[in-house]
TITIKOL-25248 format. One record per atom (N, C-alpha, C): x, y, z; residue in one letter. Coordinates in pm, whole numbers, plus 50000, padded with zeros to 5 digits. Each point is the difference from the previous one (the first is absolute). Example, Ala and Ser with C-alpha at 12.3 -4.5 7.8 and 13.67 -1.06 7.14 Angstrom:
! TITIKOL-25248
513194943150780a;499115011950000a;500905012050000a;499655010549928s;500825011950006s;499235010950073s;
This chain:
! TITIKOL-25248
428885413962314x;498715001349802x;499494999350113x;498785008849916x;498394998550016x;499464987150023x;499145002550106x;499204989150052x;499214988149811x;500174991350046x;499564992849914x;500524997549854x;501365005649979x;500555003449857x;501164987050012x;500914990950084x;500514991350009x;499934990249992x;500694990849881x;500685008649861x;498735001049926x;500335009049891x;499254998749886x;499854995449902x;498824995549975x;499584991049851x;500285009349899x;500424994049909x;500205000049840x;499075011449937x;498935001150055x;498665006149937x;500355018850061x;500604998750121x;499755004250095x;501225012749966x;501344990449983x;501265003049963x;500175010249849x;499364990049908x;499945011849863x;499395010350002x;499005002050087x;499185011250014x;500785008950051x;500714999550127x;500735009350040x;501505001449896x;500094991149968x;501655001849878x;499375012149966x;499224998249878x;499495006249898x;499395016350048x;499874997250116x;500295015550040x;501275003650060x;500684995050046x;500905005650039x;500745011849948x;499474997549826x;500545010149933x;499175014349929x;498545001050078x;499405008350001x;498235000450009x;499745008249994x;498024997650080x;499664999249831x;499044983450032x;499534999149893x;498484993350022x;498784999549874x;499345000950027x;498814980950028x;499154993749971x;499874982350010x;500804998449871x;499285001549851x;500604991649948x;501175002349917x;500495011250038x;501965003149990x;500434990150055x;499774994750134x;500564993950089x;499944988149920x;498854993750025x;499254988949866x;501274994149930x;500025012349868x;501285002649888x;501464995850067x;500335011050139x;501084995950041x;500544988550074x;499134995650024x;500294988150083x;500074984249872x;499315003549906x;500334990349900x;501475001549951x;500605015849989x;500714997049886x;501344998550124x;500405003050161x;500065001450034x;500934985750035x;498444987649973x;500304988950013x;499994991949857x;500765007449916x;500204995749895x;498294993149937x;498995003549993x;499204991649933x;498834987450071x;500634997850098x;500294987950117x;498575006450127x;499845006550006x;499275002650117x;498805012249969x;498894995249914x;498535012050005x;499164993050105x;500545013650035x;498715002950161x;498615001049928x;498794994150097x;499055005849915x;499655012950100x;498815008349930x;499545010750083x;500114999750117x;498824987049990x;499884994950185x;500584997250071x;501314994749932x;501344994850137x;500505013549994x;499875016149918x;501375000650049x;499005013750102x;498855002050005x;499475011550028x;499614993650163x;500224987150013x;499484993350132x;501454998650091x;501825004449875x;501055005050109x;500415007649988x;499215009349925x;499875019150046x;499864998650135x;497994997949976x;499464997950179x;500894996450117x;500704986749974x;501064996150057x;500735000850093x;500995013749866x;500945004250022x;499545017750001x;499615006650022x;499265006150042x;499655002850146x;499254990850085x;499584995550106x;501404996550093x;500864995449942x;501674999650051x;500165007050066x;500035011949887x;500975013550009x;501024998249885x;499734995049908x;501435000549917x;499894999549829x;498575006150027x;499505011049870x;499085006050023x;499955012149952x;498905008550008x;499455007149837x;498875003050029x;499115002749874x;500815015949975x;500185007049928x;500445012950013x;499265018849872x;498904986749938x;499565009949884x;499554993549954x;498725007549909x;498954992949906x;499825008649900x;499404993549860x;499595011349912x;499074987549916x;499185009749949x;498934994549883x;500244999049925x;500434988549840x;500294997249908x;499114989349896x;499065005049915x;499264994349894x;498784997050148x;499655005750100x;498504999150063x;500634985750102x;501675004950046x;499604986850070x;501745008950152x;499474989750092x;501075010750053x;501344990450031x;500665010449971x;501444990650045x;501115006450159x;499514992050067x;501104994450141x;501585001449963x;500935009050047x;501294997550016x;500734999850126x;500274985249974x;500834996350152x;501575000550025x;500465004550072x;501265003850048x;500344993150144x;501954993849943x;500344995450155x;500355005550074x;499394998250118x;500685006950107x;501664998450088x;500725009750050x;500954998050087x;500104987350071x;499054993250055x;499934985850042x;500714993549915x;498265000649877x;499694990949937x;501904995249916x;500325010249990x;501555003049967x;501404989250081x;499975005550118x;500624990550088x;499334984149999x;498685000949982x;499264980950056x;500865002249764x;499484999949941x;500784992049859x;500934996050056x;501045012950012x;501634994449999x;500104989950116x;499815001950104x;499584987750130x;499524982649874x;499245003349937x;499274989549905x;501404994249935x;500405008849935x;501214993149881x;500915001150071x;500234999850113x;501424997450107x;499694984050066x;498865003049959x;499284981850129x;500664991949793x;498695005049937x;500314989349857x;501834995149980x;500845014349982x;501045000749970x;500634987850112x;500074998150121x;500134992550072x;500054991749967x;498584991149990x;499714985749973x;500234996749861x;500205006649892x;500754996949885x;501264996950020x;500955001650053x;501045000050018x;500204990850106x;499064994750119x;500304987650057x;499674988649880x;498645002149934x;499984990049900x;501134997249900x;500535013749977x;501494997249904x;501184990650042x;499745006450112x;501664988250081x;499704982750042x;498595005850073x;499854979949923x;499554991849913x;499575003949872x;500765002549870x;500914991249989x;501335010750042x;501025003049938x;501124987850098x;499274995950156x;500504992150076x;499944984649949x;498545000849954x;499164983149968x;500744996749843x;501095007249936x;500435001649866x;501594994850005x;
C-alpha cells in the first residue's frame, strides 16, 4: 500500500469508493459520498479538499481534467491503479474486522 494510507479513515475510503466508478469533480464527490452513506456522511468542502490533497500526495488519486462552469473551475479526480489496489486492500481489512467482531458476538451469546 502507498505510504501513510493504511488503514484508511472513513473520509478517505468514502472518497475513493465513489471514485471507483469513474472521474468526478469536487461537488459531485460530496453528493456521491452522501448518497453512498445514505445521508449519514456530509463532508464539508474543506474536509474533502484536504482529503483529496492527501490522497493525491499518496498517489492513489490524481486530478485529470478541469473545466469552467459558470465562471468556476471544476477539477475532476480519478482513482489510480494504486488507489484501486489500496481500496481493495482496505475493504478486505474492514471485512476481516467485521467477521472477527461477528464471531465474537456469536460466541458471547
